[in-house]
C-alpha positions as CSV (number, residue, x, y, z in Angstrom):
1,M,-12.6,3.1,2.1
2,K,-10.2,4.9,-0.3
3,E,-8.8,3.3,-3.5
4,H,-5.1,4.0,-4.0
5,F,-3.0,3.1,-7.1
6,F,0.7,2.5,-6.9
7,Q,3.6,0.5,-8.5
8,C,4.8,-2.8,-7.2
9,P,8.4,-2.4,-6.0
10,Y,9.2,-5.8,-7.6
11,C,7.5,-6.1,-11.0
12,W,6.6,-2.3,-11.4
13,G,3.1,-3.3,-12.3
14,E,0.3,-0.9,-11.4
15,I,-1.9,-2.3,-8.6
16,S,-4.7,-0.8,-6.6
17,M,-5.6,-1.3,-3.0
18,L,-8.6,-0.3,-0.8
19,L,-7.4,1.5,2.3
20,D,-9.5,2.0,5.4
21,S,-9.4,5.8,6.1
22,S,-10.8,5.3,9.6
23,I,-7.5,3.8,10.7
24,L,-5.1,6.7,10.9
25,N,-1.8,4.8,10.9
26,Q,-1.5,1.5,9.1
27,T,1.5,-0.8,8.5
28,Y,1.0,-4.3,7.1
29,I,2.2,-6.9,4.6
30,E,0.2,-7.4,1.4
31,D,1.1,-9.6,-1.6
32,C,1.3,-8.0,-5.1
33,E,-1.8,-9.0,-7.1
34,V,0.4,-9.2,-10.2
35,C,3.6,-11.1,-9.1
36,C,2.6,-12.3,-5.6
37,N,5.7,-10.9,-3.8
38,P,5.2,-9.5,-0.3
39,I,5.1,-5.7,0.0
40,E,5.2,-3.7,3.2
41,I,2.4,-1.1,3.1
42,D,2.6,2.0,5.3
43,A,-0.3,4.4,5.0
44,R,-1.1,7.5,7.1
45,F,-4.4,9.4,7.1
46,S,-5.4,12.8,8.4
47,Y,-9.1,13.8,8.4
48,E,-9.8,10.8,6.2
49,E,-7.3,12.0,3.5
50,L,-4.3,9.9,2.6
51,V,-1.2,12.1,3.5
52,E,1.6,9.5,3.3
53,F,1.9,6.2,1.5
54,S,4.8,3.8,0.9
55,A,5.1,0.4,-0.7
56,I,8.5,-1.3,0.1
57,S,9.9,-4.6,-1.1
58,L,10.9,-7.1,1.6
59,E,14.0,-8.2,-0.2
60,Q,17.1,-8.3,1.9
């Protein structure tokens, strides 16, 4: 597991998340631990190193 820090796209609060580096490509929805809004998380790993990460709001 890798801890990753990033800013919420809604409230701009810094949050952390544990990412499973054994899963190379991950896309899922996670609620912000500060404001509770849903965030689409997209993480890509290569050789257990995080090579790409995005946290996108689901606002329309």
